DRENMAR-52245 format. One record per residue (C-alpha): residue in three letters; x, y, z. Coordinates in steps of 0.25 Angstrom, whole numbers, plus 2048, in hexadecimal, padded with zeros to 3 digits. Last residue first. Example, Ala and Ser with C-alpha at 12.3 -4.5 7.8 and 13.67 -1.06 7.14 Angstrom:
<atoms>
SER8377FC81D/ALA8317EE81F/
</atoms>
This chain:
<atoms>
UNK5447AA29C/UNK54C79D29D/UNK5597A5298/UNK5567B02A2/UNK5557A62AE/UNK56179E2A9/UNK5697AB2A7/UNK5667B02B5/UNK56E7A42BA/UNK56779F2C7/UNK56E7A32D4/UNK5657AF2D7/UNK5587A92D4/UNK55A79D2DD/UNK5607A62E8/UNK5547AF2E7/UNK54B7A32EA/UNK55379F2F5/UNK5547AD2FB/UNK5457AE2FA/UNK5447A1302/UNK54E7A630D/UNK5477B430D/UNK5397AE30F/UNK53D7A431A/UNK5447B0321/UNK5387B9321/UNK52F7AD325/UNK5387AA331/UNK5397B9334/UNK52A7BA335/UNK5297AE33E/UNK5337B4347/UNK52D7C1348/UNK51F7BC34B/UNK5227B6358/UNK52E7C035A/UNK5247CB35C/UNK51F7C5369/UNK5127BD36B/UNK5127BB37A/UNK5127AD37F/UNK5057A8386/UNK5017A4394/UNK4F27A1396/UNK4F279C387/UNK4E579E37F/UNK4E97AB37A/UNK4F67A5372/UNK4EE7A1367/UNK4E87AE364/UNK4F67B4365/UNK4FA7AB35B/UNK4F07AD350/UNK4F07BD351/UNK4FF7BE352/UNK5017B5346/UNK4F77BD33E/UNK4FE7CA342/UNK50B7C433F/UNK5077BE331/UNK5017CA32A/UNK50C7D432D/UNK5167C932B/UNK5117C431E/UNK50F7D2319/UNK51E7D431C/UNK5217C8314/UNK51A7CD308/UNK5237D9309/UNK52F7D0309/UNK5297C92FD/UNK52B7D62F5/UNK53A7D62F8/UNK53C7C72F6/UNK53F7C52E7/UNK5467D22E4/UNK54D7D22F2/UNK5537C42EF/UNK5577CA2E1/UNK55E7D52E8/UNK5657CC2F2/UNK56A7C32E7/UNK5707CF2E0/UNK56B7D62D3/UNK5767D82C8/UNK56F7DA2BB/UNK5707CB2B8/UNK5687C82C6/UNK55E7D22C2/UNK55B7CB2B5/UNK55A7BE2BC/UNK5517C32C6/UNK5487C92BC/UNK5477BB2B4/UNK5457B32C1/UNK53A7BD2C5/UNK52E7B42C4/UNK5357A72C8/UNK53B7AF2D4/UNK52E7B42D8/UNK5287A52D8/UNK5347A02E0/UNK5317AB2EA/UNK5237A62EB/UNK5267972EC/UNK5327992F5/UNK52A7A12FF/UNK51F7972FF/UNK52878C301/UNK52E79430D/UNK520796312/UNK51D787310/UNK528783319/UNK52678D323/UNK517789324/UNK51B77A325/UNK52577D331/UNK51A786337/UNK51077B336/UNK51977133D/UNK51C77C348/UNK50E77F34A/UNK50B77034C/UNK51776F356/UNK51377C35D/UNK50477835E/UNK50876B363/UNK51077136E/UNK50577A371/UNK4FC76E373/UNK50676637A/UNK507771385/UNK501769390/UNK50C75F38C/UNK516768393/UNK5127643A0/UNK51675539D/UNK524759399/UNK5267623A4/UNK5217563AE/UNK52A74B3A9/UNK52473E3A6/UNK5217313AE/UNK5197243AE/UNK5207193B6/UNK51770E3B3/UNK5117073C0/UNK5126F93C3/UNK51F6F93CA/UNK51C7053D3/UNK5287063DD/UNK5337013D3/UNK52D7093C7/UNK52D7163CF/UNK53B7143D4/UNK5417123C6/UNK53871D3C0/UNK53E7273CA/UNK54C7223C7/UNK54A7223B8/UNK5457313B9/UNK5517353C1/UNK55A72F3B6/UNK5537373AB/UNK5537433B3/UNK5627443B3/UNK5677513B8/UNK5617513C5/UNK5537553CA/UNK54574E3C8/UNK5397543CE/UNK52F7483CF/UNK52074A3CC/UNK51773E3D0/UNK50973D3C9/UNK4FB7373CC/UNK4FB7383DB/UNK4FD72D3E7/UNK4F77323F4/UNK4FE73D3FC/UNK4F47473F6/UNK4F57563F9/UNK4EB75F3F2/UNK4EE76B3E8/UNK4E37753E6/UNK4E577D3D8/UNK4DF7893D2/UNK4E17873C3/UNK4ED78C3BB/UNK4E878F3AD/UNK4ED7863A2/UNK4F578C397/UNK50178B3A0/UNK50177C3A1/UNK4FA7743AC/UNK4FD7733BB/UNK5037803BA/UNK5077863C7/UNK5007913D0/UNK5087933DD/UNK50678B3E9/UNK4FD78E3F5/UNK4FE785401/UNK4F777E40D/UNK4E8780409/UNK4E0779413/UNK4D676E410/UNK4C776E411/UNK4BE76340C/UNK4BD75B3FF/UNK4B17633FA/UNK4BB76F3FA/UNK4C1778404/UNK4CF77E405/UNK4D2783413/UNK4DB78E415/UNK4E978B41B/UNK4F1792411/UNK4E879B408/UNK4EC7A940D/UNK4FB7A640B/UNK4F97A43FC/UNK4F37B23FA/UNK4E57B83F7/UNK4DD7AB3F9/UNK4CF7AB3F1/UNK4CF79B3EE/UNK4D179E3DF/UNK4DE7A73E2/UNK4E479C3EB/UNK4E07913E0/UNK4E87993D6/UNK4F47993DF/UNK4F478B3E1/UNK4EE7833ED/UNK4F37793F6/UNK4E97703FE/UNK4EA76840A/UNK4E375B410/UNK4E1755403/UNK4E9748405/UNK4EC746414/UNK4F774E41C/UNK50574A41E/UNK509750411/UNK50675E415/UNK505765408/UNK50F770404/UNK50F77E40C/UNK50978B40B/UNK50A797402/UNK50F79A3F4/UNK51578C3F1/UNK51C78B3E4/UNK51B77E3DC/UNK5287773DA/UNK52276C3D3/UNK5287613DB/UNK5277693E8/UNK51876C3E6/UNK51575D3E4/UNK51E7573EE/UNK51474F3F5/UNK50774C3EE/UNK4FD7543E5/UNK4EE7543E3/UNK4E975F3DA/UNK4DB7673DA/UNK4D97713D0/UNK4CF77C3D4/UNK4C37813CD/UNK4BF78F3D2/UNK4B07903D5/UNK4B179A3E1/UNK4AE7913EC/UNK4AA7983F9/UNK4B379C404/UNK4B4797413/UNK4BE78C410/UNK4C578F403/UNK4BF7893F6/UNK4C277D3ED/UNK4B57773E7/UNK4B877C3D9/UNK4BF76F3D6/UNK4C97693CC/UNK4D075C3CB/UNK4D575B3BD/UNK4E375F3BE/UNK4E87613B0/UNK4F675B3AE/UNK5027633AA/UNK5067643B8/UNK5057563BF/UNK4F87513C4/UNK4F57483D0/UNK50274C3D7/UNK50E7473DD/UNK51B74D3E0/UNK52A74A3E0/UNK5367523E4/UNK5457543E0/UNK5467463DA/UNK5557433D5/UNK55973E3E2/UNK54D7343E3/UNK5457353F0/UNK53873A3E9/UNK53872D3E1/UNK5377243ED/UNK53172C3F8/UNK5287353F0/UNK5247293E8/UNK5207203F5/UNK51972C3FB/UNK51072E3EE/UNK50E7203EC/UNK50071D3F3/UNK4FC70F3F1/UNK4F37093E7/UNK4FA6FD3E6/UNK5046FF3DA/UNK4FB6FB3CF/UNK4EF7033D5/UNK4F870F3D7/UNK4FF7103C9/UNK50B7183CE/UNK5097273CC/UNK50E72D3BF/UNK51B7343BD/UNK51F7423BB/UNK52E7473BB/UNK5307553BD/UNK53E75B3B8/UNK5377683B5/UNK52976B3B7/UNK52A7753C2/UNK51E77D3C7/UNK51778B3C5/UNK5167893B7/UNK51F7943B2/UNK51D7953A3/UNK52779039A/UNK51F785394/UNK514790390/UNK51E799389/UNK52478D382/UNK51678937C/UNK513798379/UNK521799372/UNK51E78D369/UNK510792366/UNK5157A0362/UNK52179B35A/UNK518791352/UNK50D79C350/UNK5177A634B/UNK51C79B340/UNK50D79833D/UNK5097A633B/UNK5157AA333/UNK51379E329/UNK5057A2328/UNK5097B0324/UNK5147AB31B/UNK50A7A3313/UNK5007AF312/UNK50C7B730D/UNK50F7AD303/UNK5017AD2FD/UNK5017BC2FD/UNK50E7BC2F5/UNK50A7B12EB/UNK4FC7B72E8/UNK4FE7B42D9/UNK4FA7C22D4/UNK5057C82DD/UNK50F7BE2D8/UNK50D7C22CA/UNK50E7B82C0/UNK5137C02B4/UNK5147B82A7/UNK51E7BD29D/UNK5257B029B/UNK5217B028D/UNK51A7A228F/UNK5137A629C/UNK50E7B3297/UNK5087AD28A/UNK5027A2292/UNK4FC7AC29C/UNK4FB7A52A9/UNK4ED7A42B0/UNK4EF7942B2/UNK4FB7962BB/UNK4F47A02C4/UNK4E77982C4/UNK4EF78B2C8/UNK4F67922D2/UNK4E97962D9/UNK4E27892D8/UNK4ED7802DD/UNK4F17842EB/UNK4E37852F0/UNK4DC77B2E8/UNK4E77702E8/UNK4E97732F7/UNK4DA7722FB/UNK4D97652F3/UNK4E675E2F9/UNK4E4764307/UNK4D575F307/UNK4DA751303/UNK4E575130D/UNK4DB755318/UNK4D174B315/UNK4DD740315/UNK4E0744323/UNK4DC73932C/UNK4DB72F320/UNK4EA73031E/UNK4EE72C32C/UNK4F5735335/UNK4EB733341/UNK4F0725344/UNK4F972934F/UNK4EF731356/UNK4F3740358/UNK4FA745364/UNK50175135D/UNK50E74F363/UNK515757358/UNK52074C357/UNK516741358/UNK50B74634F/UNK51674A345/UNK51C73C345/UNK50E736343/UNK50B740337/UNK51873E330/UNK515733326/UNK506734324/UNK507743325/UNK51274431B/UNK50C73A312/UNK4FF742312/UNK50674F30F/UNK50E749303/UNK5007442FE/UNK4FA752300/UNK5067592F9/UNK50474F2ED/UNK4F67522EC/UNK4F97612ED/UNK5027602E2/UNK4F87582D9/UNK4ED7622DB/UNK4F676E2D9/UNK4FA7682CC/UNK4EB7662C9/UNK4E97752CC/UNK4F47772C3/UNK4EE7702B7/UNK4E07742BB/UNK4E47832B8/UNK4EC77F2AB/UNK4E07782A6/UNK4D77842AA/UNK4E078F2A4/UNK4E0788296/UNK4EB77F28F/UNK4EC781281/UNK4FA78027E/UNK4FC78F280/UNK4F778D28E/UNK500781291/UNK50C78928C/UNK509794295/UNK50678B2A1/UNK51478529F/UNK51A79329D/UNK5147972AA/UNK51978B2B2/UNK5257912B9/UNK51D79E2BC/UNK5137962C4/UNK51D78F2CC/UNK51D7992D7/UNK50D79A2D6/UNK50D78B2DA/UNK51778D2E5/UNK50E7992EA/UNK5017912EA/UNK5087852F1/UNK50D78F2FB/UNK4FF7932FE/UNK4FA7852FE/UNK505782309/UNK50278F311/UNK4F378B311/UNK4F677E316/UNK500782321/UNK4F678E326/UNK4EA784326/UNK4F277A32E/UNK4F6785338/UNK4E778A339/UNK4E377C33C/UNK4EE77B347/UNK4E978934D/UNK4DB78234D/UNK4E1777355/UNK4E778035E/UNK4D9786360/UNK4D3778365/UNK4DE777370/UNK4E1769372/UNK4DC75F37C/UNK4E075D38B/UNK4DB750390/UNK4D074C39A/UNK4CD75B39A/UNK4CB7623A8/UNK4CE7703A3/UNK4C6776397/UNK4CA77F38B/UNK4D4776385/UNK4CB77237A/UNK4CE76A36E/UNK4CB75D375/UNK4BE76137A/UNK4B876636D/UNK4B2758368/UNK4AB757375/UNK4A4763373/UNK4A576D37F/UNK499771387/UNK49977C391/UNK49677D3A0/UNK49878A3A8/UNK49B7893B7/UNK49B7953C0/UNK4A27943CE/UNK4A079A3DB/UNK49E78C3E2/UNK4907913E7/UNK48C7963DA/UNK4917893D4/UNK4887813DE/UNK47C7893DA/UNK47E7873CB/UNK4807773CD/UNK4727713C7/UNK46B77D3C1/UNK4787843BD/UNK47E7773B6/UNK4707763AE/UNK4717843A9/UNK47F7813A5/UNK47B77439E/UNK47077C397/UNK479787392/UNK48377E38D/UNK478776385/UNK47378337F/UNK48178637A/UNK482777375/UNK47577636D/UNK47176836C/UNK46C76335F/UNK474756360/UNK47175436F/UNK47C756378/UNK48574B37E/UNK48B75138B/UNK49974E390/UNK49D75139F/UNK4AC74F3A2/UNK4AF74C3B1/UNK4B57523BE/UNK4AD75E3C2/UNK4A67593CE/UNK49E7653D0/UNK4917623C9/UNK48F7553D0/UNK48274D3CE/UNK4897413C7/UNK4927403D4/UNK48673C3DC/UNK48772E3D5/UNK49172A3E0/UNK4A072D3E2/UNK4A771F3DF/UNK49C7173D8/UNK4967233D1/UNK4A37263CB/UNK4A47183C6/UNK49771B3BF/UNK49F7233B5/UNK4A47163AF/UNK4B37153AD/UNK4BA7173A0/UNK4C871339E/UNK4D1718392/UNK4CA725390/UNK4CD72E385/UNK4C573B386/UNK4C874637C/UNK4C773C371/UNK4D073D364/UNK4D9731369/UNK4CE727367/UNK4C9720374/UNK4CE712376/UNK4C4707372/UNK4BB70337D/UNK4BB6F8388/UNK4AF6F5391/UNK4AA6F139E/UNK4B66F13A7/UNK4B26EF3B5/UNK4B96F93BE/UNK4C16F73CC/UNK4C57033D4/UNK4D37053DA/UNK4D67113E3/UNK4D171E3E7/UNK4C871E3DB/UNK4CC72C3D6/UNK4DA7283DA/UNK4D971D3CF/UNK4DC70E3CE/UNK4D37073C4/UNK4D16F73C4/UNK4CA6F23B7/UNK4C26E53B9/UNK4BF6DD3AD/UNK4B16DC3A7/UNK4B66E239A/UNK4C56E139A/UNK4C76D638F/UNK4D56D2391/UNK4E06D4387/UNK4E76DF390/UNK4DE6E339B/UNK4E56F03A0/UNK4EC6F5393/UNK4E26EE38A/UNK4D66F5391/UNK4DE702390/UNK4DF701381/UNK4D16FD37F/UNK4CB708387/UNK4C6703394/UNK4B770439B/UNK4B47043A9/UNK4A97013B3/UNK4A97043C2/UNK49B70A3C2/UNK4907063B8/UNK48C70E3AC/UNK4987093A5/UNK4916FC3A3/UNK48A701398/UNK49670438F/UNK4986F438D/UNK4A46ED38A/UNK4AD6EB37F/UNK4B36F4373/UNK4AB701377/UNK4AF70D36E/UNK4AC719376/UNK4A572336E/UNK4A772F377/UNK49973337A/UNK49372537A/UNK49E71F384/UNK49D72B38C/UNK48E72938E/UNK49171D397/UNK4987253A2/UNK4A67293A5/UNK4B27283AF/UNK4BE72A3A7/UNK4CC7243A6/UNK4D772939D/UNK4E37293A8/UNK4E671B3A8/UNK4F27143B0/UNK4F27053AC/UNK4F16F83B4/UNK4F26E93B1/UNK4F46E03BD/UNK4E56DC3BE/UNK4DE6E73B6/UNK4E26F53B5/UNK4DF7043B7/UNK4E770F3BE/UNK4E071C3BD/UNK4E372A3B9/UNK4D77343B8/UNK4C87313B9/UNK4C473A3AE/UNK4B473B3B0/UNK4AC73B3A4/UNK49D73E3A4/UNK49373C398/UNK486743394/UNK47A74138C/UNK470748383/UNK472756387/UNK46976037F/UNK45E75E388/UNK465763395/UNK46075E3A2/UNK46474F3A3/UNK47174F39B/UNK47575C3A2/UNK4747563AF/UNK47B7493AC/UNK4867513A5/UNK48875B3B0/UNK4877533BD/UNK49474C3BB/UNK49D7593BC/UNK4A57613B1/UNK4B37603AC/UNK4B876739F/UNK4BC7733A7/UNK4BD7823A4/UNK4C17893B0/UNK4BF7983B2/UNK4C47A13BE/UNK4BB7AD3C0/UNK4BC7AE3CF/UNK4AE7A93D1/UNK4B279D3CA/UNK4AF7993BB/UNK4AD78B3B7/UNK4AC7863A9/UNK4A77783A7/UNK4A777039B/UNK49D766397/UNK4A175C38B/UNK49975C37F/UNK495750375/UNK48B75236B/UNK49475535E/UNK49D749362/UNK49273F364/UNK49873435C/UNK4A6738360/UNK4AE73C354/UNK4B274A358/UNK4B7745366/UNK4C574B363/UNK4C674E354/UNK4CC75C356/UNK4D975735A/UNK4DA74D34F/UNK4D6758345/UNK4E176234A/UNK4EC757349/UNK4E875233B/UNK4E7761337/UNK4F476433C/UNK4FB758335/UNK4F475B328/UNK4F876A328/UNK507765329/UNK50475B31E/UNK4FE765315/UNK50A76F317/UNK514764315/UNK50D75F308/UNK50B76D302/UNK519771305/UNK51F7642FF/UNK5167652F2/UNK51B7742F0/UNK5297732F5/UNK52B7652EF/UNK52676B2E1/UNK52E7782E3/UNK53B7702E5/UNK5387652D9/UNK5357702CF/UNK5377672C2/UNK53175B2C9/UNK5247612CE/UNK5227692C0/UNK52475C2B9/UNK51A7552C1/UNK5107602C0/UNK5117602B1/UNK5107512B0/UNK5047502B9/UNK4FD75B2B1/UNK5007532A5/UNK4FA7462AB/UNK4ED74F2AF/UNK4EC7532A0/
</atoms>
C-alpha cells in the first residue's frame, strides 16, 4: 500500500511541476527562515544558562534616586556589599567581586599586546563561572600580584613557552606605570555565550596591595560587579528585602547625608545579556523584548507557510475528485483515503524539511556574515537545530495535512465521478485562511518600514557634536614605547599636517560608555543631592575637534596641572542647582579629590546614542597620554590623509600597531540591535511576501478550477477579460478590505508598543500602513490577473470537451 502511495504522490508531483515547486519550495524557504531566527534567538538567550550554578547566581544592581528625582540604574556596586550580605543573610551562600581594569599593555620580554578584557577577581569567580583550568592552581589567586591567562592570550604573549611561573608585565594608567605579576595558571578561553569573557584575570588581593584592605569596607566605591550565590531554596524577593535592609543598616545615614536613595535588586546572571536596563555593563547585550519579537516573526512565517500549504492542498482537491471517486467505488474507505493524504503530507513536509536543512547548512554562515548576527562560526551544524527540524516536520504534517485529508476523504464518489461535486470555498475556510495570511504579511511589511524609519530617525538626530570626517586612532602602547607622554608629540606631528584641521585626545570617544561615575560632586557650600555625574578626562583640542558649543566660559588653561579646572555640561549645570551658565563660572566644584573651579559650561552632547539619556558630565583636563586621539580630516582625498597620519605614527612608534577607525562608523555600531532587527525583519518580510503571493495563487487557482466551465461559457457568450477578472476577484476584494481593517489596528498596536521604549521615536503616520496595504493589493491583483489570463487564453472548447 505504501508503495502505491509513493507512486501516486510522485506522479502528481511530476505532472504538476510548478505547483509542486511552489508548495515544497515555499515550505522549505519558510522553515529555513524560521530556523535562522530561532537559532539566533536561542543563542542570545543561552548566555550563562549552562553554568553549574546558573539558577543560583545573581548580580546585585543598584538604582540610585536623587533628591531631584533623577534615576540611574547601574550594574556596578561597591566592595562591601557582597561580603556584608554573605555574612548577615542566611539565603546568601557566597559572593564574588569583579573589577573591570580597563585597557592595559601586557607582555613578556619583547612580546607585548594590548588587552581590554582584563578583570580583578577573587577565587569564587572560578567556581561561579566554570573557569576551565588547563595548568596552574586556583588557590594562588588569593595572593596579590598573581595572574591567570586565557589559552589564546598566553599563546600571543608566551608562544610555545609554559607561562606558569613566568613574570607578566602589565602597564596600566590604573597602576600609574608597569607592574610585574606572576602567572599562576592558564585556562581555556571563555565560551562566546558568556556575558563576561576575560582574557587576563588578576587576583583581587592586588587591590589590597595598592590601596589597602580598607577598600573591602567601602559602600561608595561603585566600580565593581557583585555576584551572589543564593541557596537553592532561597526566595529572591525576600533576599532583595534583606539586602536592602542590610544596606540601610550599614550605609543609610550616609545616603541621607548625600541626598540619595539607593535600591538594590537581584538580577539572574543568565538574564544579564538580554537586558539593556542598566548602565556600567562590561558589554552591551541585546534587548530581550526584541528577541520576543523575533519569535513572533518566526511564528508568523511558519503559520503563513502552513496556511499556504493548506490552501494549495485545497486548490488541488478538485483535480483529484475523480481519483477519489474511483477509489471509493473500488472499495476504498474514508479512513484509507484519509491516511493516504496524511501520508502524502508527511512526505512533502519531510522533503521540505530536508531542503530547509540543506539551505541552513549551506547559507547559514553567509547570512550570519551579511546580517552581522555575531553568531559563532560552528553554530550552523545539524545537531544545533535537529530538534527544531523534527518538530517542524511533525507539526507541519499534522497542521497542513489533517484538514485537507478530511476534506478530500469526505468527497461523495457519485458527485466526484459525475462532476457535480460542490466544494464550497466557504466550507473550506479558504477565504479566512487567506485573510489571516495577508494580515500577517501586512504586519511584517509595516514592521519593516517602522524599524527602518526609526533607525534612520535616530541616526538623523542632532548629537550636539560633529562626527563627520573624524579619524580615531588608539594611543601608542606606552610600555613598549617607553612609558612617555605622547599627547604633545602627537599634537605637534600629526596635528601639523595640512589635511588635519584639529586633533584632540580623550579617555573615551563618543559611542563608548564612560564608566567613571560618582555622586560625590557638589558646589562648595551646598550639600550633595545624590546625582550621579559622569567624569571624563580630555586633552588639548577636544572641544575644537568635536565642535562642541560653549554656553559660557573658556577652554582649559593648558599651562595648569592635571585636574586643576572643570568644565560641565548643561545637564550638570541644572543638577548642581545653577539657573544659567554664567552663574556657574568661577564657582568651586567640590569632591573627595578637592576643590576646582568651573571655567566653562558646554551644551549637552551625546556621548552615546539617542536612545541613551544624556548624563550630567564633568570634564577634566589631562595633559598626560589618553586612550584615544581624534583627528578632523579635511580635503577631497581622505584616504591619502589617512595614509599620511599612519606613516607619521608608525615612524614615531615603531612597535605600536596603528589601530584606527572612522568615528561616524563606530558611533553607528550602537544601533547594531536595530540594524539586525531591520535585516531579520526584512528577510522575514521577503519570505512573507513570497508565501502570500503563493497563497493568493493557490486560492485563485482553486476558484478558477471550480469555475472553468462557467468561465468558458461566459467567454463564448462574449465576456471580456476584465469582466472575467472581476468575476474571479470581485468577492476577494471584500476579503482584502477585511484584511486591511484587521491588519492596520493590529500593526499599530504592535509597532506603537515597540516604539515606546525609545527616548526619541518616529511618528506612525498613515503611510506606514498605506504602503503595506497597497503592496498587498497590488500583489493580489497581479496574481489574480495571472490566473485570469490562464483562463482567458485557453480554448473554451478544450475545457467543455473535457467536462
